[in-house]
C-alpha positions as CSV (number, residue, x, y, z in Angstrom):
1,M,-109.0,46.7,-140.4
2,I,-111.5,43.8,-140.9
3,V,-114.6,43.3,-138.4
4,D,-116.7,40.0,-138.7
5,I,-119.7,40.5,-136.9
6,N,-121.8,36.9,-136.3
7,G,-125.7,37.2,-135.9
8,K,-127.3,35.8,-133.1
9,G,-130.8,35.6,-135.2
10,P,-132.6,32.3,-136.5
11,V,-130.4,30.6,-139.3
12,S,-131.3,31.8,-142.5
13,E,-134.1,29.8,-144.4
14,E,-132.4,30.4,-147.5
15,G,-129.3,28.3,-146.8
16,E,-125.7,29.6,-146.6
17,I,-125.3,33.1,-145.3
18,C,-123.4,35.8,-147.7
19,S,-121.1,38.3,-146.4
20,I,-121.5,41.9,-146.7
21,A,-118.4,44.0,-147.0
22,F,-118.5,48.0,-146.3
23,R,-115.4,50.0,-147.1
24,S,-114.4,53.1,-145.9
25,D,-111.3,55.3,-147.4
26,I,-108.3,56.2,-145.4
27,D,-106.1,57.6,-147.8
28,G,-104.5,60.9,-147.8
29,L,-104.9,63.5,-150.6
30,K,-101.7,64.9,-152.1
31,I,-103.1,68.6,-152.2
32,K,-101.1,71.9,-152.7
33,E,-101.9,74.0,-149.0
34,N,-102.1,77.4,-149.8
35,S,-102.2,79.1,-146.2
36,D,-100.5,81.1,-144.3
37,L,-101.8,79.7,-140.6
38,P,-99.3,78.8,-137.9
39,Y,-100.4,75.4,-138.4
40,K,-100.0,74.9,-142.0
41,S,-98.1,71.8,-143.4
42,T,-94.3,72.3,-143.0
43,T,-93.8,70.3,-146.6
44,D,-95.7,71.7,-149.9
45,Y,-98.9,69.8,-149.4
46,A,-101.6,69.4,-146.6
47,H,-103.1,66.3,-145.6
48,M,-106.5,66.6,-146.9
49,C,-108.6,63.8,-146.3
50,G,-112.1,62.9,-145.0
51,H,-110.7,59.7,-143.2
52,D,-112.0,60.8,-139.3
53,G,-115.3,61.2,-140.8
54,H,-115.3,58.2,-142.6
55,M,-113.8,56.3,-139.7
56,T,-116.3,57.7,-137.4
57,I,-119.3,57.0,-140.0
58,M,-118.2,53.4,-140.0
59,M,-117.7,52.4,-136.5
60,T,-120.9,54.0,-135.7
61,F,-122.5,51.8,-138.3
62,I,-120.5,48.9,-136.6
63,A,-121.9,49.8,-133.2
64,F,-125.4,49.5,-134.8
65,L,-125.0,46.6,-136.1
66,Q,-123.6,44.7,-132.8
67,K,-126.9,46.5,-131.3
68,K,-128.9,44.2,-133.7
69,L,-127.3,41.0,-133.8
70,D,-130.3,39.4,-132.6
71,K,-131.9,40.5,-136.3
72,I,-128.6,39.1,-138.2
73,P,-129.2,35.4,-139.1
74,S,-126.8,33.1,-137.6
75,N,-124.1,30.9,-139.4
76,K,-125.2,27.7,-137.7
């Protein structure tokens, strides 16, 4: 997923606006599951990862930036 956030603040006095990239990992890890819980994996490996937390953090950060558009320099 790519999100472009265009600021609505004053044009930068330093010239061309640069881009800043933020990345969030969404890959699952192949980890052996040692559990007898009824909802355990049906294969030998569980889907152990932090993607739910990572995506929540990233989406919250995007929502924060959307509320601060007047502080982000515009391109024009």
